[in-house]
C-alpha positions as a Python dict, from the first residue, in 0.01 Angstrom:
ca = {
    (1, 'M'): (0, 0, 0),
    (2, 'S'): (-63, -343, -142),
    (3, 'S'): (-256, -359, -470),
    (4, 'K'): (-383, -703, -372),
    (5, 'T'): (-558, -589, -54),
    (6, 'E'): (-657, -226, -120),
    (7, 'R'): (-884, -99, -395),
    (8, 'S'): (-924, 251, -526),
    (9, 'A'): (-1249, 436, -476),
    (10, 'P'): (-1520, 361, -733),
    (11, 'L'): (-1505, 585, -1038),
    (12, 'M'): (-1760, 710, -1289),
    (13, 'I'): (-1612, 600, -1621),
    (14, 'L'): (-1732, 711, -1963),
    (15, 'V'): (-1733, 419, -2206),
    (16, 'A'): (-1689, 560, -2555),
    (17, 'G'): (-1657, 389, -2885),
    (18, 'P'): (-1793, 399, -3233),
    (19, 'Y'): (-2170, 396, -3239),
    (20, 'R'): (-2254, 444, -3606),
    (21, 'S'): (-1906, 508, -3740),
    (22, 'G'): (-1807, 254, -4002),
    (23, 'T'): (-2148, 85, -4002),
    (24, 'N'): (-2309, 253, -4304),
    (25, 'D'): (-2616, 271, -4075),
    (26, 'N'): (-2642, -110, -4074),
    (27, 'P'): (-2849, -190, -3761),
    (28, 'V'): (-2669, -521, -3708),
    (29, 'L'): (-2329, -348, -3701),
    (30, 'I'): (-2461, -69, -3480),
    (31, 'A'): (-2599, -330, -3238),
    (32, 'G'): (-2256, -497, -3235),
    (33, 'N'): (-2091, -167, -3142),
    (34, 'V'): (-2346, -106, -2867),
    (35, 'R'): (-2304, -463, -2742),
    (36, 'A'): (-1925, -418, -2718),
    (37, 'M'): (-1964, -96, -2518),
    (38, 'T'): (-2232, -251, -2298),
    (39, 'D'): (-2017, -558, -2230),
    (40, 'L'): (-1732, -334, -2117),
    (41, 'A'): (-1972, -128, -1904),
    (42, 'L'): (-2088, -447, -1731),
    (43, 'R'): (-1728, -547, -1656),
    (44, 'L'): (-1663, -203, -1504),
    (45, 'F'): (-1981, -226, -1297),
    (46, 'R'): (-1879, -567, -1164),
    (47, 'A'): (-1549, -405, -1062),
    (48, 'S'): (-1751, -157, -847),
    (49, 'H'): (-1731, 137, -1087),
    (50, 'L'): (-2014, 340, -1241),
    (51, 'P'): (-1994, 308, -1619),
    (52, 'V'): (-2173, 560, -1838),
    (53, 'L'): (-2231, 542, -2213),
    (54, 'G'): (-2289, 865, -2401),
    (55, 'E'): (-2571, 694, -2589),
    (56, 'W'): (-2760, 657, -2261),
    (57, 'F'): (-2768, 1035, -2230),
    (58, 'A'): (-2861, 1077, -2595),
    (59, 'L'): (-3154, 838, -2557),
    (60, 'A'): (-3286, 1032, -2259),
    (61, 'R'): (-3265, 1352, -2462),
    (62, 'S'): (-3441, 1195, -2757),
    (63, 'F'): (-3728, 1089, -2528),
    (64, 'Q'): (-3760, 1451, -2420),
    (65, 'K'): (-3802, 1538, -2787),
    (66, 'Q'): (-4071, 1269, -2806),
    (67, 'V'): (-3869, 1045, -3034),
    (68, 'Y'): (-3962, 692, -2942),
    (69, 'F'): (-3788, 363, -3001),
    (70, 'R'): (-3941, 20, -3001),
    (71, 'Y'): (-3845, -187, -2696),
    (72, 'E'): (-3750, -482, -2917),
    (73, 'D'): (-3489, -265, -3095),
    (74, 'I'): (-3285, -228, -2775),
    (75, 'P'): (-3007, -491, -2770),
    (76, 'P'): (-3010, -726, -2469),
    (77, 'V'): (-2749, -703, -2196),
    (78, 'R'): (-2568, -1032, -2152),
}
């Protein structure tokens, strides 16, 4: 099996990292943490994997509880 010609099956990969840890709830630092995890998720997606961030699940749950966020507070994906 040649690693250059054959690829493994796509995987669902949990991307974990600090979200608020070490930020003292500073939104700029939190956004930096989210951006780092999102950048890695994009790299995994481009490699044909399915990245998942725990925060994505948490946001869905918070919407169920009718906790709303402003769209402009969501960091852009680059």
